[in-house]
C-alpha positions, 0 to 999 in steps of 0.5 A, spaced: 500 500 500 502 506 498 500 513 499 497 517 493 494 523 496 492 526 502 495 526 509 489 524 514 488 531 516 481 534 514 481 539 509 475 544 510 477 547 504 480 543 498 488 543 498 491 542 492 498 539 492 503 534 491 502 527 495 501 528 502 500 536 502 494 535 498 487 534 503 480 531 502 474 532 506 470 526 505 472 523 499 467 517 496 467 515 489 473 514 485 475 512 478 482 511 474 483 511 467 485 505 463 492 507 462 493 508 470 495 515 469 489 519 472 485 518 478 478 522 479 475 523 486 468 525 488 470 529 494 463 530 497 465 534 503 468 540 499 463 539 493 468 538 488 471 533 483 479 532 483 484 529 479 490 526 481 496 525 476 499 518 478 505 519 475 507 526 478 503 525 484 499 532 484 492 533 485 488 539 482 481 541 483 477 540 476 470 541 477 466 545 483 469 550 488 470 548 495 464 550 500 459 551 494 454 546 495 450 548 489 446 544 483 448 548 477 451 547 470 458 550 468 465 550 467 470 548 472 470 552 478 463 555 476 460 549 476 456 547 482 455 540 486 452 538 492 455 532 495 458 528 489 457 521 491 460 516 486 464 517 479 465 513 473 468 514 466 465 513 459 467 507 455 471 512 451 474 516 457 472 523 454 467 524 460 466 523 467 459 521 470 457 523 477 452 522 482 450 528 485 447 526 492 443 532 494 442 535 487 438 528 486 441 528 479 447 525 474 452 530 472 456 529 465 463 532 465 467 533 459 474 532 460 477 536 454 474 543 458 471 541 464 464 543 462 459 540 466 451 539 465 446 535 468 443 529 464 439 525 468 434 527 474 429 533 475 433 536 481 427 534 485 428 527 489 422 523 488 419 516 485 417 518 478 420 513 473 419 511 466 420 518 463 425 521 459 432 523 463 431 530 465 424 528 467 425 522 471 426 523 479 432 520 482 432 520 490 439 521 493 443 517 487 449 513 489 452 507 486 453 507 478 455 501 473 454 500 466 451 493 463 456 489 459 455 492 452 455 499 455 448 501 453 445 502 459 447 505 466 444 502 472 444 507 478 442 506 486 437 511 489 439 510 496 432 514 499 427 510 494 431 503 496 431 501 488 435 501 482 434 505 476 437 504 469 438 509 464 438 507 456 443 510 452 439 510 446 433 513 448 435 517 454 429 513 458 429 512 465 426 506 469 426 502 475 429 495 474 429 492 481 426 494 488 419 496 490 420 503 494 420 500 501 426 498 504 428 491 506 432 485 504 428 480 500 430 476 494 425 477 488 424 479 481 423 486 479 419 490 484 418 484 488 425 485 490 427 489 496 433 493 498 435 497 504 438 504 502 443 501 496 449 505 495 454 501 491 453 498 484 457 493 480 455 489 474 458 482 472 
């Protein structure tokens, strides 16, 4: 085990820097590029996304401004995130997708210019499914995972205790597992029960 970034001290404001000079505040989701050169971290306590250059050992904030808990599209520090939870890369690695817990939305970040827009969720936590992406409701979205051919994105909605899917072709959001009531019951479709699911993986 080797230290990549951070020093164990809570950084109430983002502290970009090298190695142990960098500081985090509640880092949660993370994803690494295929070439193992860059690591992206959702720093939820500071409401930002940071990039770690593995080879250089440096960390910098690429989206959001520390302490600005907002839900607004923008470029780099002008974008607003409110508790970014988990993060994944698109198959071509041109985009990052971030589940933004308190915005009840999924954000898309373009790596070429660090512009961010919301692509899934109305912005109000709720239970509206079977709708086009921005009309659908997520409720504290957390874990995300692609299916095997990258045509659908699965999202766990913590507060609604179910798993939803987004079709890449149609942009349609639907519930695939969970009945909306917490529990731990095996079953098919809405007869299954989750208790506040957080992470997701596809095999």
